[in-house]
C-alpha positions in Angstrom: 10.5 -10.6 4.6 7.9 -12.4 2.5 5.0 -11.0 4.6 6.1 -7.4 4.6 4.8 -6.5 1.0 1.6 -8.4 1.7 0.9 -6.6 5.0 1.9 -3.2 3.6 -0.4 -3.7 0.6 -3.4 -4.7 2.8 -2.7 -1.6 5.1 -2.6 0.7 2.1 -5.8 -0.7 0.6 -7.5 -0.3 4.0 -6.3 3.3 4.3 -7.6 4.1 0.8 -10.9 2.5 1.8 -11.1 4.8 4.8 -11.1 2.1 7.5 -7.4 2.7 8.6 -5.7 5.9 9.5 -2.9 6.7 7.1 -0.7 7.8 10.0 -0.7 4.1 11.2 1.5 3.4 8.1 3.9 6.2 8.5 6.7 4.2 10.0 6.8 1.9 7.0 7.1 4.6 4.4 9.8 7.0 3.3 8.8 10.7 3.3 7.9 11.1 -0.4 6.0 7.8 -0.6 4.1 8.7 2.5 3.1 12.1 1.1 1.8 10.4 -2.0 -0.2 8.0 0.0 -1.8 10.8 2.0 -2.7 12.6 -1.2 -4.3 9.4 -2.6 -6.2 8.7 0.6 -7.5 12.2 0.7 -8.7 11.9 -2.9 -10.4 8.6 -2.1 -12.1 10.2 0.9 -13.4 13.0 -1.2 -14.7 10.6 -3.9 -16.6 8.6 -1.2 -18.0 11.8 0.3 -19.2 13.0 -3.1 -20.9 9.7 -3.8 -22.3 9.5 -0.3 -20.6 6.2 0.4 -19.5 5.2 3.9 -16.1 3.7 4.4 -16.2 -0.1 4.5 -13.6 -2.7 5.2 -12.5 -4.1 1.8 -12.3 -7.8 1.3 -9.1 -8.5 -0.6 -7.3 -11.8 -1.4 -3.6 -11.9 -2.1 -3.2 -13.9 -5.3 0.6 -13.8 -5.7 3.7 -11.9 -4.8 7.0 -11.5 -6.6 10.1 -9.8 -5.4 13.7 -9.4 -6.3 16.7 -7.6 -4.8 18.4 -5.5 -7.5 20.9 -4.1 -5.0 22.0 -4.8 -1.4 19.4 -3.3 0.9 16.8 -2.9 -1.8 13.7 -5.1 -2.5 11.3 -4.5 -5.4 8.1 -6.4 -5.5 4.7 -6.7 -7.0 1.6 -8.0 -5.1 -1.4 -9.1 -7.1 -4.6 -8.5 -5.1 -8.2 -9.6 -6.0 -10.9 -7.3 -4.6 -14.7 -7.4 -4.9 -14.7 -5.3 -8.1 -11.3 -5.9 -9.7 -7.9 -7.4 -9.5 -5.1 -4.9 -8.9 -1.3 -4.9 -8.9 0.6 -3.1 -6.2 4.3 -2.4 -7.1 6.6 -1.3 -4.3 10.2 -0.7 -3.5 11.5 -1.3 0.0 14.9 0.0 1.2 16.7 -0.8 4.3 17.0 2.3 6.6 18.4 2.0 10.2 17.8 -1.7 10.3 14.2 -1.4 9.1 12.5 -1.8 5.8 10.7 1.3 4.5 8.7 1.7 1.3 10.2 4.4 -0.8 7.9 3.9 -3.8 4.4 2.5 -4.1 2.2 2.3 -7.1 -1.4 1.0 -7.0 -2.3 -0.1 -10.5 
């Protein structure tokens, strides 16, 4: 379980950078959280296009992770990620659905 928040965070950051298709992450997200990710990825793509910047693979380092289980079948966590320009926190909530974990909420701070 410890690697899921890390891997999901890296996938989200790559999708926002434009080097990963958002659809590749669909199976790990609940419907509302996935729609929010699509919206954010589209906004990032528009911002890159307006600035004339090509998508580039981001170089991020996971500094720390923290997670807890406030209820059975629920995990809430924070992943601290250092990037080239700044350090960010990614807060997420994972819920068990049909024997799999899915992110029902994700906030990139």
